[in-house]
mmCIF file of the N, C-alpha and C atoms, coordinates in Angstrom:
data_MODEL
# 
_entry.id   MODEL 
# 
loop_
_atom_site.group_PDB 
_atom_site.id 
_atom_site.type_symbol 
_atom_site.label_atom_id 
_atom_site.label_alt_id 
_atom_site.label_comp_id 
_atom_site.label_asym_id 
_atom_site.label_entity_id 
_atom_site.label_seq_id 
_atom_site.pdbx_PDB_ins_code 
_atom_site.Cartn_x 
_atom_site.Cartn_y 
_atom_site.Cartn_z 
_atom_site.occupancy 
_atom_site.B_iso_or_equiv 
_atom_site.pdbx_formal_charge 
_atom_site.auth_seq_id 
_atom_site.auth_comp_id 
_atom_site.auth_asym_id 
_atom_site.auth_atom_id 
_atom_site.pdbx_PDB_model_num 
ATOM 1   N N  . MET A 1 1  ? 2.264  -13.475 5.951   1.00 0.00 ? 1  MET A N  1 
ATOM 2   C CA . MET A 1 1  ? 3.262  -12.751 6.698   1.00 0.00 ? 1  MET A CA 1 
ATOM 3   C C  . MET A 1 1  ? 3.881  -13.720 7.693   1.00 0.00 ? 1  MET A C  1 
ATOM 4   N N  . LEU A 1 2  ? 5.194  -13.712 7.747   1.00 0.00 ? 2  LEU A N  1 
ATOM 5   C CA . LEU A 1 2  ? 5.905  -14.564 8.683   1.00 0.00 ? 2  LEU A CA 1 
ATOM 6   C C  . LEU A 1 2  ? 6.194  -13.800 9.964   1.00 0.00 ? 2  LEU A C  1 
ATOM 7   N N  . ILE A 1 3  ? 5.999  -14.461 11.084  1.00 0.00 ? 3  ILE A N  1 
ATOM 8   C CA . ILE A 1 3  ? 6.292  -13.858 12.376  1.00 0.00 ? 3  ILE A CA 1 
ATOM 9   C C  . ILE A 1 3  ? 7.176  -14.829 13.145  1.00 0.00 ? 3  ILE A C  1 
ATOM 10  N N  . TYR A 1 4  ? 8.314  -14.332 13.571  1.00 0.00 ? 4  TYR A N  1 
ATOM 11  C CA . TYR A 1 4  ? 9.226  -15.126 14.370  1.00 0.00 ? 4  TYR A CA 1 
ATOM 12  C C  . TYR A 1 4  ? 9.257  -14.559 15.785  1.00 0.00 ? 4  TYR A C  1 
ATOM 13  N N  . GLU A 1 5  ? 9.176  -15.435 16.772  1.00 0.00 ? 5  GLU A N  1 
ATOM 14  C CA . GLU A 1 5  ? 9.249  -15.007 18.159  1.00 0.00 ? 5  GLU A CA 1 
ATOM 15  C C  . GLU A 1 5  ? 10.374 -15.767 18.841  1.00 0.00 ? 5  GLU A C  1 
ATOM 16  N N  . ASP A 1 6  ? 11.094 -15.046 19.678  1.00 0.00 ? 6  ASP A N  1 
ATOM 17  C CA . ASP A 1 6  ? 12.189 -15.656 20.408  1.00 0.00 ? 6  ASP A CA 1 
ATOM 18  C C  . ASP A 1 6  ? 12.519 -14.778 21.604  1.00 0.00 ? 6  ASP A C  1 
ATOM 19  N N  . LYS A 1 7  ? 13.163 -15.334 22.605  1.00 0.00 ? 7  LYS A N  1 
ATOM 20  C CA . LYS A 1 7  ? 13.620 -14.549 23.750  1.00 0.00 ? 7  LYS A CA 1 
ATOM 21  C C  . LYS A 1 7  ? 15.075 -14.180 23.497  1.00 0.00 ? 7  LYS A C  1 
ATOM 22  N N  . LEU A 1 8  ? 15.389 -12.916 23.733  1.00 0.00 ? 8  LEU A N  1 
ATOM 23  C CA . LEU A 1 8  ? 16.731 -12.426 23.462  1.00 0.00 ? 8  LEU A CA 1 
ATOM 24  C C  . LEU A 1 8  ? 17.412 -11.987 24.744  1.00 0.00 ? 8  LEU A C  1 
ATOM 25  N N  . ASP A 1 9  ? 18.710 -12.152 24.763  1.00 0.00 ? 9  ASP A N  1 
ATOM 26  C CA . ASP A 1 9  ? 19.528 -11.660 25.860  1.00 0.00 ? 9  ASP A CA 1 
ATOM 27  C C  . ASP A 1 9  ? 20.645 -10.844 25.230  1.00 0.00 ? 9  ASP A C  1 
ATOM 28  N N  . GLY A 1 10 ? 20.543 -9.527  25.349  1.00 0.00 ? 10 GLY A N  1 
ATOM 29  C CA . GLY A 1 10 ? 21.537 -8.676  24.708  1.00 0.00 ? 10 GLY A CA 1 
ATOM 30  C C  . GLY A 1 10 ? 21.740 -7.388  25.467  1.00 0.00 ? 10 GLY A C  1 
ATOM 31  N N  . SER A 1 11 ? 22.610 -6.565  24.919  1.00 0.00 ? 11 SER A N  1 
ATOM 32  C CA . SER A 1 11 ? 22.905 -5.277  25.548  1.00 0.00 ? 11 SER A CA 1 
ATOM 33  C C  . SER A 1 11 ? 21.885 -4.234  25.107  1.00 0.00 ? 11 SER A C  1 
ATOM 34  N N  . LYS A 1 12 ? 21.924 -3.079  25.773  1.00 0.00 ? 12 LYS A N  1 
ATOM 35  C CA . LYS A 1 12 ? 20.999 -2.002  25.416  1.00 0.00 ? 12 LYS A CA 1 
ATOM 36  C C  . LYS A 1 12 ? 21.248 -1.518  23.995  1.00 0.00 ? 12 LYS A C  1 
ATOM 37  N N  . ALA A 1 13 ? 22.496 -1.504  23.568  1.00 0.00 ? 13 ALA A N  1 
ATOM 38  C CA . ALA A 1 13 ? 22.821 -1.074  22.204  1.00 0.00 ? 13 ALA A CA 1 
ATOM 39  C C  . ALA A 1 13 ? 22.234 -2.044  21.178  1.00 0.00 ? 13 ALA A C  1 
ATOM 40  N N  . GLN A 1 14 ? 22.293 -3.333  21.478  1.00 0.00 ? 14 GLN A N  1 
ATOM 41  C CA . GLN A 1 14 ? 21.732 -4.324  20.564  1.00 0.00 ? 14 GLN A CA 1 
ATOM 42  C C  . GLN A 1 14 ? 20.217 -4.191  20.485  1.00 0.00 ? 14 GLN A C  1 
ATOM 43  N N  . PHE A 1 15 ? 19.569 -3.987  21.632  1.00 0.00 ? 15 PHE A N  1 
ATOM 44  C CA . PHE A 1 15 ? 18.118 -3.816  21.623  1.00 0.00 ? 15 PHE A CA 1 
ATOM 45  C C  . PHE A 1 15 ? 17.720 -2.537  20.891  1.00 0.00 ? 15 PHE A C  1 
ATOM 46  N N  . ALA A 1 16 ? 18.515 -1.479  21.021  1.00 0.00 ? 16 ALA A N  1 
ATOM 47  C CA . ALA A 1 16 ? 18.235 -0.231  20.306  1.00 0.00 ? 16 ALA A CA 1 
ATOM 48  C C  . ALA A 1 16 ? 18.348 -0.443  18.799  1.00 0.00 ? 16 ALA A C  1 
ATOM 49  N N  . ALA A 1 17 ? 19.345 -1.219  18.361  1.00 0.00 ? 17 ALA A N  1 
ATOM 50  C CA . ALA A 1 17 ? 19.505 -1.506  16.935  1.00 0.00 ? 17 ALA A CA 1 
ATOM 51  C C  . ALA A 1 17 ? 18.335 -2.330  16.413  1.00 0.00 ? 17 ALA A C  1 
ATOM 52  N N  . ILE A 1 18 ? 17.865 -3.283  17.206  1.00 0.00 ? 18 ILE A N  1 
ATOM 53  C CA . ILE A 1 18 ? 16.718 -4.098  16.802  1.00 0.00 ? 18 ILE A CA 1 
ATOM 54  C C  . ILE A 1 18 ? 15.471 -3.236  16.685  1.00 0.00 ? 18 ILE A C  1 
ATOM 55  N N  . GLU A 1 19 ? 15.247 -2.353  17.663  1.00 0.00 ? 19 GLU A N  1 
ATOM 56  C CA . GLU A 1 19 ? 14.082 -1.461  17.619  1.00 0.00 ? 19 GLU A CA 1 
ATOM 57  C C  . GLU A 1 19 ? 14.131 -0.552  16.399  1.00 0.00 ? 19 GLU A C  1 
ATOM 58  N N  . GLU A 1 20 ? 15.305 -0.035  16.071  1.00 0.00 ? 20 GLU A N  1 
ATOM 59  C CA . GLU A 1 20 ? 15.440 0.821   14.894  1.00 0.00 ? 20 GLU A CA 1 
ATOM 60  C C  . GLU A 1 20 ? 15.143 0.043   13.616  1.00 0.00 ? 20 GLU A C  1 
ATOM 61  N N  . ALA A 1 21 ? 15.612 -1.202  13.540  1.00 0.00 ? 21 ALA A N  1 
ATOM 62  C CA . ALA A 1 21 ? 15.340 -2.033  12.367  1.00 0.00 ? 21 ALA A CA 1 
ATOM 63  C C  . ALA A 1 21 ? 13.846 -2.315  12.240  1.00 0.00 ? 21 ALA A C  1 
ATOM 64  N N  . ILE A 1 22 ? 13.181 -2.565  13.350  1.00 0.00 ? 22 ILE A N  1 
ATOM 65  C CA . ILE A 1 22 ? 11.739 -2.822  13.326  1.00 0.00 ? 22 ILE A CA 1 
ATOM 66  C C  . ILE A 1 22 ? 10.991 -1.580  12.856  1.00 0.00 ? 22 ILE A C  1 
ATOM 67  N N  . ARG A 1 23 ? 11.357 -0.401  13.391  1.00 0.00 ? 23 ARG A N  1 
ATOM 68  C CA . ARG A 1 23 ? 10.695 0.840   12.978  1.00 0.00 ? 23 ARG A CA 1 
ATOM 69  C C  . ARG A 1 23 ? 10.917 1.121   11.497  1.00 0.00 ? 23 ARG A C  1 
ATOM 70  N N  . THR A 1 24 ? 12.126 0.869   11.000  1.00 0.00 ? 24 THR A N  1 
ATOM 71  C CA . THR A 1 24 ? 12.419 1.087   9.584   1.00 0.00 ? 24 THR A CA 1 
ATOM 72  C C  . THR A 1 24 ? 11.588 0.158   8.711   1.00 0.00 ? 24 THR A C  1 
ATOM 73  N N  . THR A 1 25 ? 11.504 -1.107  9.104   1.00 0.00 ? 25 THR A N  1 
ATOM 74  C CA . THR A 1 25 ? 10.721 -2.081  8.343   1.00 0.00 ? 25 THR A CA 1 
ATOM 75  C C  . THR A 1 25 ? 9.248  -1.705  8.323   1.00 0.00 ? 25 THR A C  1 
ATOM 76  N N  . GLN A 1 26 ? 8.705  -1.281  9.453   1.00 0.00 ? 26 GLN A N  1 
ATOM 77  C CA . GLN A 1 26 ? 7.301  -0.879  9.506   1.00 0.00 ? 26 GLN A CA 1 
ATOM 78  C C  . GLN A 1 26 ? 7.050  0.359   8.652   1.00 0.00 ? 26 GLN A C  1 
ATOM 79  N N  . PHE A 1 27 ? 8.002  1.297   8.633   1.00 0.00 ? 27 PHE A N  1 
ATOM 80  C CA . PHE A 1 27 ? 7.858  2.490   7.804   1.00 0.00 ? 27 PHE A CA 1 
ATOM 81  C C  . PHE A 1 27 ? 7.807  2.119   6.326   1.00 0.00 ? 27 PHE A C  1 
ATOM 82  N N  . ILE A 1 28 ? 8.708  1.244   5.891   1.00 0.00 ? 28 ILE A N  1 
ATOM 83  C CA . ILE A 1 28 ? 8.735  0.829   4.487   1.00 0.00 ? 28 ILE A CA 1 
ATOM 84  C C  . ILE A 1 28 ? 7.447  0.094   4.135   1.00 0.00 ? 28 ILE A C  1 
ATOM 85  N N  . ARG A 1 29 ? 7.001  -0.804  5.016   1.00 0.00 ? 29 ARG A N  1 
ATOM 86  C CA . ARG A 1 29 ? 5.758  -1.543  4.767   1.00 0.00 ? 29 ARG A CA 1 
ATOM 87  C C  . ARG A 1 29 ? 4.571  -0.599  4.651   1.00 0.00 ? 29 ARG A C  1 
ATOM 88  N N  . ASN A 1 30 ? 4.465  0.357   5.575   1.00 0.00 ? 30 ASN A N  1 
ATOM 89  C CA . ASN A 1 30 ? 3.344  1.288   5.555   1.00 0.00 ? 30 ASN A CA 1 
ATOM 90  C C  . ASN A 1 30 ? 3.392  2.199   4.333   1.00 0.00 ? 30 ASN A C  1 
ATOM 91  N N  . THR A 1 31 ? 4.590  2.592   3.909   1.00 0.00 ? 31 THR A N  1 
ATOM 92  C CA . THR A 1 31 ? 4.732  3.418   2.711   1.00 0.00 ? 31 THR A CA 1 
ATOM 93  C C  . THR A 1 31 ? 4.264  2.656   1.476   1.00 0.00 ? 31 THR A C  1 
ATOM 94  N N  . CYS A 1 32 ? 4.636  1.391   1.377   1.00 0.00 ? 32 CYS A N  1 
ATOM 95  C CA . CYS A 1 32 ? 4.199  0.573   0.240   1.00 0.00 ? 32 CYS A CA 1 
ATOM 96  C C  . CYS A 1 32 ? 2.687  0.381   0.257   1.00 0.00 ? 32 CYS A C  1 
ATOM 97  N N  . LEU A 1 33 ? 2.127  0.125   1.426   1.00 0.00 ? 33 LEU A N  1 
ATOM 98  C CA . LEU A 1 33 ? 0.677  -0.040  1.521   1.00 0.00 ? 33 LEU A CA 1 
ATOM 99  C C  . LEU A 1 33 ? -0.059 1.236   1.139   1.00 0.00 ? 33 LEU A C  1 
ATOM 100 N N  . ARG A 1 34 ? 0.454  2.383   1.596   1.00 0.00 ? 34 ARG A N  1 
ATOM 101 C CA . ARG A 1 34 ? -0.185 3.654   1.264   1.00 0.00 ? 34 ARG A CA 1 
ATOM 102 C C  . ARG A 1 34 ? -0.137 3.904   -0.246  1.00 0.00 ? 34 ARG A C  1 
ATOM 103 N N  . LEU A 1 35 ? 1.004  3.623   -0.873  1.00 0.00 ? 35 LEU A N  1 
ATOM 104 C CA . LEU A 1 35 ? 1.122  3.778   -2.323  1.00 0.00 ? 35 LEU A CA 1 
ATOM 105 C C  . LEU A 1 35 ? 0.139  2.861   -3.033  1.00 0.00 ? 35 LEU A C  1 
ATOM 106 N N  . TRP A 1 36 ? 0.042  1.613   -2.585  1.00 0.00 ? 36 TRP A N  1 
ATOM 107 C CA . TRP A 1 36 ? -0.833 0.645   -3.227  1.00 0.00 ? 36 TRP A CA 1 
ATOM 108 C C  . TRP A 1 36 ? -2.294 1.042   -3.073  1.00 0.00 ? 36 TRP A C  1 
ATOM 109 N N  . MET A 1 37 ? -2.671 1.558   -1.896  1.00 0.00 ? 37 MET A N  1 
ATOM 110 C CA . MET A 1 37 ? -4.066 1.908   -1.657  1.00 0.00 ? 37 MET A CA 1 
ATOM 111 C C  . MET A 1 37 ? -4.462 3.210   -2.351  1.00 0.00 ? 37 MET A C  1 
ATOM 112 N N  . ASP A 1 38 ? -3.551 4.174   -2.425  1.00 0.00 ? 38 ASP A N  1 
ATOM 113 C CA . ASP A 1 38 ? -3.888 5.492   -2.957  1.00 0.00 ? 38 ASP A CA 1 
ATOM 114 C C  . ASP A 1 38 ? -3.762 5.590   -4.473  1.00 0.00 ? 38 ASP A C  1 
ATOM 115 N N  . ALA A 1 39 ? -2.866 4.835   -5.069  1.00 0.00 ? 39 ALA A N  1 
ATOM 116 C CA . ALA A 1 39 ? -2.620 4.951   -6.508  1.00 0.00 ? 39 ALA A CA 1 
ATOM 117 C C  . ALA A 1 39 ? -3.354 3.838   -7.249  1.00 0.00 ? 39 ALA A C  1 
ATOM 118 N N  . ARG A 1 40 ? -3.967 4.205   -8.333  1.00 0.00 ? 40 ARG A N  1 
ATOM 119 C CA . ARG A 1 40 ? -4.649 3.198   -9.146  1.00 0.00 ? 40 ARG A CA 1 
ATOM 120 C C  . ARG A 1 40 ? -3.656 2.605   -10.128 1.00 0.00 ? 40 ARG A C  1 
ATOM 121 N N  . GLY A 1 41 ? -3.791 1.332   -10.384 1.00 0.00 ? 41 GLY A N  1 
ATOM 122 C CA . GLY A 1 41 ? -2.950 0.667   -11.362 1.00 0.00 ? 41 GLY A CA 1 
ATOM 123 C C  . GLY A 1 41 ? -1.571 0.298   -10.848 1.00 0.00 ? 41 GLY A C  1 
ATOM 124 N N  . VAL A 1 42 ? -1.381 0.281   -9.543  1.00 0.00 ? 42 VAL A N  1 
ATOM 125 C CA . VAL A 1 42 ? -0.095 -0.112  -8.977  1.00 0.00 ? 42 VAL A CA 1 
ATOM 126 C C  . VAL A 1 42 ? -0.136 -1.618  -8.748  1.00 0.00 ? 42 VAL A C  1 
ATOM 127 N N  . SER A 1 43 ? 0.801  -2.319  -9.360  1.00 0.00 ? 43 SER A N  1 
ATOM 128 C CA . SER A 1 43 ? 0.841  -3.771  -9.204  1.00 0.00 ? 43 SER A CA 1 
ATOM 129 C C  . SER A 1 43 ? 1.876  -4.146  -8.149  1.00 0.00 ? 43 SER A C  1 
ATOM 130 N N  . ARG A 1 44 ? 1.918  -5.421  -7.829  1.00 0.00 ? 44 ARG A N  1 
ATOM 131 C CA . ARG A 1 44 ? 2.878  -5.861  -6.816  1.00 0.00 ? 44 ARG A CA 1 
ATOM 132 C C  . ARG A 1 44 ? 4.315  -5.684  -7.290  1.00 0.00 ? 44 ARG A C  1 
ATOM 133 N N  . ASN A 1 45 ? 4.541  -5.702  -8.611  1.00 0.00 ? 45 ASN A N  1 
ATOM 134 C CA . ASN A 1 45 ? 5.895  -5.486  -9.114  1.00 0.00 ? 45 ASN A CA 1 
ATOM 135 C C  . ASN A 1 45 ? 6.347  -4.045  -8.912  1.00 0.00 ? 45 ASN A C  1 
ATOM 136 N N  . ASP A 1 46 ? 5.411  -3.098  -8.878  1.00 0.00 ? 46 ASP A N  1 
ATOM 137 C CA . ASP A 1 46 ? 5.766  -1.700  -8.644  1.00 0.00 ? 46 ASP A CA 1 
ATOM 138 C C  . ASP A 1 46 ? 6.208  -1.467  -7.206  1.00 0.00 ? 46 ASP A C  1 
ATOM 139 N N  . LEU A 1 47 ? 5.820  -2.332  -6.301  1.00 0.00 ? 47 LEU A N  1 
ATOM 140 C CA . LEU A 1 47 ? 6.137  -2.159  -4.889  1.00 0.00 ? 47 LEU A CA 1 
ATOM 141 C C  . LEU A 1 47 ? 7.469  -2.778  -4.502  1.00 0.00 ? 47 LEU A C  1 
ATOM 142 N N  . GLN A 1 48 ? 8.106  -3.482  -5.420  1.00 0.00 ? 48 GLN A N  1 
ATOM 143 C CA . GLN A 1 48 ? 9.377  -4.139  -5.095  1.00 0.00 ? 48 GLN A CA 1 
ATOM 144 C C  . GLN A 1 48 ? 10.525 -3.187  -5.219  1.00 0.00 ? 48 GLN A C  1 
# 
């Protein structure tokens, strides 16, 4: 997993958009993990 860290200087609207993107990404990641853990025979190609 890649992690990028940086200091940002932006407006409240920009920070809100970043937070929404982070929440969306975490939701998709958690959904894929739940599918992989709960379903048998799910390969990495099924998660793409």
